[in-house]
N, C-alpha and C positions, 0 to 999 in steps of 0.2 A: 502493499500499500503506501504511494503517495505520500511525503507529509510536508504542508505546504508552511516555513516559519511563519509568513505573512499571517494567517484565519489565525496566529496569535496573541496579534496586535492591532489595535485600532487608534484610529487617528480623532485629534479632539481640535477644535477653532473655538476659544472663547470670545467673545462681543459683547465689550459693552461702553453702553456710550452716551454721556448726558448732554444736556445745551450747555456750550460754552457762556451764551450770552457774552460776545462780543463783537463789536465792531470796530470798523477802521479807523482810527483819528485822526481830523484834516485839522488841516493851517485854523481855522477860523476858530477850533472848539478852545485856541488857544491865543484866540486876538491875533492873526494875524492870517497875512496872505501869503498864498503858493511862494512865491518869488523870494518869500523876506524868511522860509526853512531853508539851512546851508544845504546842502548835499552828502556832507561828512553825518546830519541826522538823518536816522529813521523812523519815522514816529510810528509809536507800537496799535493799541486796542482804549479804548474804551469799556469797562465793566458794567454789563448791568444790573449786575447782583452784588453781593459781598463778595467775599473770597471763603468766606469762611463753608459756607456752600458746595463750592468746589474742593474743599477739604476734605468735605465729610464724603462725596462722592468719590474721591480718589482715593480714600481710605480704603470704604471694602471694595474699590474694583482692585487696587494693591492687594489688602489680603485672599481674594480671590485668585489671581491673579498667579498671587505668591504658590498660593496652596496647590493650584496646577501645574507649577513651571517644577514644586519640588518634589512633587509623587507622579511624575512626568519624565519622558526624555526628550532632549531634542527630535528633531525632525527635519525631513528632505525641505518641503515648505517653508516659507517666512511667518511666524507667528502663530504657525500649530503646534501640537506636543501629540507625542506619542505614547498609546499607555496599555499595558497586558490588557485583554479582553476582561481577560479574570475579577480584574479590576472595577470594571468598569462601573458598575450597580453604586459602591460607595464614590465613587467618582461622582457622578448625577448626583446621588443625595447630599455632597458634602456644597456642591453648588448649585443643590437646590436650597442648603440654608441660606448661604451669598446671595444670592438673586432675591429672599423673601426682605432681609434683614437690606439690601440695597431697596426694594419697591415702597418699605416704607419710609425711606430718607427721600426719596425721590414726591412720598405722598405728601411731609412734611411739608417739602418743599410749593408742592402746585397747593395744597391748602393755606399758604401762606402768601403766595402770589402776587393776589392783590396789597395786601399790605407790604410788598419786600416794594416793588414800583412806585407806589403811593411816598413812602419815604425814600424812594431815589429821587423822586419828583419833587420832594421839597427839600432835597438835600442838594439836588445842583439844577435846582431852575434855569439856571443862566442859560445853559445848552440841552437842557429840559427838550425845546421844538425837534433838537436831533437828534435826541436818544427816544424818543417815546411811541414812532414807525417800527421799531426793531423788535417793540412786544409784541412776540405772540397771542395770540388768545389759546385760552387754557387748554383746549380741545389739541390743538399743535403743538403745545409746549407738551403734553405727556408722550406725545408722538416722536419725541426728539430724545426721549429716555429709554433706552434698551436693557437688557441682559440676556444674551441666549449663547447659546453654546450648538455647534452642530459633531454629529460624530461620523465618520465614515472608512469603511472599510479600504482595505489596497490592495489594489488591482489595476493592473496595468488596462491601456486603454487598447482596442483591436476597431482592427479595419474593417468595413460591412464586407460581405463578400462577394467578389463581384467589380471592386475598384478598382481604378486606374493602378496599374506599376507603380506610380512615382509618388500617390497614396498610401500605399502597401508600403513601400521603402520606409517614406519617412515618421508610416508606426513603428515601421522595427527601427528606426533610428534612435529614434522617441524612449521607443522601450527600451533600448539598450541602455541607452544612458539613464533612465530611475532608475533598474538594474543596479548599475553602478551607484547611483544616488544610496541606496538604501541599504546594498552592503559598508558604505563607509558612514552611515551614519551606524550601524549593529558595531562597528569598529568605538566610532566614536563615542559610542556611548557605554561599551563596557569600560572604555578606560574614565565616563563621565561618574560611575556608576564607583569602580575602585577607591579615584579619587576623593569620594566625600569622604570614603571610610576610614580613606588612612591619615585626613584629617582628625578626625575625631579617635583614631586611636591613637596617635600621637601624640595629641593634648595630651590622653588618660599617660600613657607609659612618660613622657615627659616629667609631669607634673608627681606621679611617684615619687621617679627617680631623684628631683633634683628638692625633693620633701616638701612639696608648694604643696600651699592648701588646696583640697582636692573638696569641692562641694557633691551634698545628692545630683544638683541638675550636670555634674560633669558624667555620673555614674549611670544617669539617666539617657545621656544624651549617647550612652554603648547602646544601651537596651533600645534608643529609638531606630539607631541607626542598624540595627543586627534585624529586625521589622523590617526597615524602609527598604532597606538590601536584597531581602527576602522576597515582597510584594512584588518588587522588582524585576529582579533575578530570572527572567524565561534565556536567560544565554547559555548554563550550564556551567557555568562558575560557582566550581562545587567548590576549590580550596579556600577559597573569602570565607563562602560561605561556611563550609566549616568552621574555620576558625572560628569564626564571628561566634559560633553557634559554642563554641568549648567557652571564649569569653564571656560567654553570658550567663554560662549556666557558672561557670564561678563565681559569677556579679548578683546570682541568688541568695537575696537574704543580706546583700550586706549596703549598709549604708555608710554614712561618714562615723558614726560612733564608732560601729565596729571594726572598721579600719584605721580609725586613728593611732593606736597603740597596736597593730599587729602588725608586724615588720615584715613575717614570712608570709601572710596575702597579699602585702604589697607588692613585695618580690614575684609571687605568681600572679596577680594578677596584668604588671609590668612586662613578663615573660611573655602571657600569653598576649597581651596587645601588639607588643611585638612582633610576634606571630601572624600575628595578623597586617601588621604591618608590611612583612617579608611577603605576605601572599598580595597582597594587594596594589605591593608598589612594584611588582613583576609588567614586567615589558615586553621579556623577549616571548610569552605566554600568550599573549593578548592575539596575537593575529594568527595565531593555532584556532586560539577559541574561540575567535569572531570568524574565521575560517568555515569553522564543522557550522555555525549555525548559516553564514551568508550561504553554502551549499545546500542547504534547506529553500531559502529566498525562489518563488515560483512565483510569475508574474500574470500567468495563463491563466 
């Protein structure tokens, strides 16, 4: 039976939009004529509502994108991420939560829209005639806010039967290029996963060896990265996964109090962390590991 590695992955694109509420600043807004503005200056924008609202929208947008980015791989297309298909349900569940939080902020803004506009009119009465035309009605305003995602499976495009030879050739070239990009993505993703693991375990090892303060969050970061790696590791990176499992097992029941005066445990954890670092820091087996997975990629 032929196995297609791409069937284990889906791509996801997150789109979050809000009304920027900005219009081009004009010389007359500054009491100037166009020829009175030196060419060295570039006029920016007039803001139609307070910056605090934009910060709220960006805050939720940033949290959403950070969660997606931290629990996915870079993809061959800009602004698109890839995740194991087995993680899709959880990803959608979390995005639904972020969407609900975002829409609460949108409702608050829309409900206060008239008040915000009236406040701006009073505050900037001298230029209000040039601001007023740029405020949309409430229905149009709501349509300027959106929080959505698109999920799609990975497959190469195919020319229709009976297509002209040059069309078939163009499709074949495009498929070969996409195949190559997918294969590059696999190697980059293996390195990406290992790099994050390496950073976490090296931090633990260094702190233990140098006698620096170990906090519970330091220990929890190792526990989190072990779960994170296993969730995303569909590439058969068993060396790193097994080493992480051993380190996690040694951490069970361990906190800063049990670790504080236990030199033997500190040495044990430092040694296990070094083993994980050695496995995740190796580069000579990445091409073999990713090569095994690449051979399973089929765009047909």
